[in-house]
C-alpha positions as CSV (number, residue, x, y, z in Angstrom):
1,M,-10.6,-1.5,12.1
2,A,-7.9,1.3,12.4
3,K,-5.3,2.0,9.9
4,L,-1.7,2.0,11.2
5,R,1.6,3.1,9.8
6,K,4.9,1.7,11.1
7,R,7.2,4.4,12.4
8,P,10.6,4.7,10.7
9,I,12.8,3.1,13.4
10,E,16.2,1.6,13.2
11,V,16.8,-2.0,14.4
12,T,20.1,-3.9,14.4
13,G,20.6,-7.2,12.8
14,M,23.1,-9.6,11.3
15,C,22.9,-12.0,8.3
16,M,23.3,-15.6,9.5
17,V,26.1,-17.6,8.0
18,Y,24.8,-21.0,9.3
19,P,21.3,-22.4,10.0
20,M,20.2,-21.9,13.6
21,T,17.4,-22.8,15.9
22,Q,16.5,-20.4,18.8
23,H,14.6,-21.9,21.7
24,T,12.0,-19.5,23.1
25,P,9.2,-19.9,25.7
26,S,6.7,-19.7,22.8
27,G,8.5,-22.5,20.8
28,D,11.5,-23.1,18.6
29,R,12.4,-20.6,15.9
30,H,14.5,-21.7,13.0
31,C,16.5,-19.7,10.4
32,D,18.4,-20.7,7.3
33,A,21.8,-19.4,6.2
34,G,21.1,-16.0,4.6
35,D,18.2,-15.2,6.9
36,W,18.6,-12.3,9.4
37,L,18.6,-12.2,13.2
38,L,17.1,-8.8,14.2
39,Q,16.9,-7.0,17.5
40,G,14.0,-4.7,17.9
41,V,13.4,-1.5,19.9
42,I,12.8,-3.2,23.2
43,G,15.5,-5.8,22.8
44,E,13.4,-8.6,21.4
45,Q,15.1,-10.8,18.9
46,Y,13.5,-12.5,15.9
47,F,14.4,-14.0,12.5
48,A,13.5,-12.6,9.1
49,K,13.9,-14.1,5.7
50,N,16.3,-12.2,3.4
51,E,13.5,-11.6,0.9
52,V,11.6,-9.6,3.7
53,I,14.7,-7.6,4.5
54,E,15.3,-6.7,0.9
55,K,11.6,-5.5,0.5
56,S,11.2,-3.9,3.9
57,Y,14.5,-2.5,5.1
58,D,17.2,-0.1,4.0
59,I,20.6,-1.4,5.2
60,L,22.3,1.7,6.6
61,D,25.6,0.3,7.8
62,E,26.4,-3.1,6.4
63,E,28.9,-5.2,8.2
64,S,30.2,-8.4,6.7
65,P,29.5,-11.4,8.8
66,E,32.6,-13.2,10.0
67,Q,33.6,-16.0,7.7
68,P,34.3,-19.4,9.3
69,K,37.9,-20.3,9.6
Protein backbone atom coordinates (compact mmCIF):
# COMPACT_ATOMS: atom_id res chain seq x y z
CA MET A 1 0.00 0.00 0.00
CA ALA A 2 1.34 3.47 -0.90
CA LYS A 3 1.93 6.25 1.61
CA LEU A 4 0.19 9.52 0.80
CA ARG A 5 0.43 13.02 2.24
CA LYS A 6 -2.45 15.47 1.87
CA ARG A 7 -1.43 18.67 0.09
CA PRO A 8 -1.77 21.90 2.01
CA ILE A 9 -4.87 23.32 0.36
CA GLU A 10 -7.40 25.90 1.49
CA VAL A 11 -11.09 25.09 1.75
CA THR A 12 -13.94 27.33 2.79
CA GLY A 13 -16.36 26.61 5.56
CA MET A 14 -18.73 27.96 8.11
CA CYS A 15 -19.60 26.94 11.62
CA MET A 16 -23.24 25.89 11.83
CA VAL A 17 -25.45 27.72 14.32
CA TYR A 18 -28.33 25.23 14.08
CA PRO A 19 -28.51 21.48 13.50
CA MET A 20 -29.07 20.63 9.84
CA THR A 21 -29.72 17.66 7.58
CA GLN A 22 -28.40 17.71 4.01
CA HIS A 23 -30.09 15.36 1.54
CA THR A 24 -27.66 13.84 -0.96
CA PRO A 25 -27.87 11.06 -3.56
CA SER A 26 -25.77 8.87 -1.26
CA GLY A 27 -28.00 9.47 1.78
CA ASP A 28 -28.81 12.08 4.38
CA ARG A 29 -25.97 13.84 6.18
CA HIS A 30 -26.62 15.42 9.58
CA CYS A 31 -24.68 18.00 11.54
CA ASP A 32 -25.11 19.48 15.00
CA ALA A 33 -24.77 23.11 16.04
CA GLY A 34 -21.02 23.80 16.26
CA ASP A 35 -20.13 21.43 13.41
CA TRP A 36 -18.73 22.86 10.19
CA LEU A 37 -20.02 22.83 6.62
CA LEU A 38 -16.96 22.74 4.34
CA GLN A 39 -16.60 23.22 0.61
CA GLY A 40 -13.73 21.34 -1.00
CA VAL A 41 -11.51 22.08 -3.97
CA ILE A 42 -13.96 20.82 -6.60
CA GLY A 43 -17.04 22.34 -4.96
CA GLU A 44 -18.10 19.30 -2.95
CA GLN A 45 -19.73 20.04 0.40
CA TYR A 46 -19.41 17.99 3.54
CA PHE A 47 -19.82 18.30 7.30
CA ALA A 48 -17.00 18.00 9.82
CA LYS A 49 -17.16 17.85 13.59
CA ASN A 50 -15.60 20.81 15.39
CA GLU A 51 -13.10 18.46 17.08
CA VAL A 52 -11.78 17.43 13.65
CA ILE A 53 -11.51 21.07 12.56
CA GLU A 54 -9.54 21.96 15.71
CA LYS A 55 -7.08 19.08 15.17
CA SER A 56 -6.75 19.23 11.38
CA TYR A 57 -7.21 22.80 10.19
CA ASP A 58 -5.79 26.27 10.79
CA ILE A 59 -8.55 28.88 10.61
CA LEU A 60 -7.04 31.58 8.39
CA ASP A 61 -9.82 34.16 8.18
CA GLU A 62 -12.47 33.62 10.82
CA GLU A 63 -15.88 35.10 10.15
CA SER A 64 -18.47 35.06 12.87
CA PRO A 65 -21.64 33.22 11.90
CA GLU A 66 -24.70 35.44 11.80
CA GLN A 67 -26.61 35.28 15.03
CA PRO A 68 -30.34 34.58 14.83
CA LYS A 69 -32.60 37.58 15.30
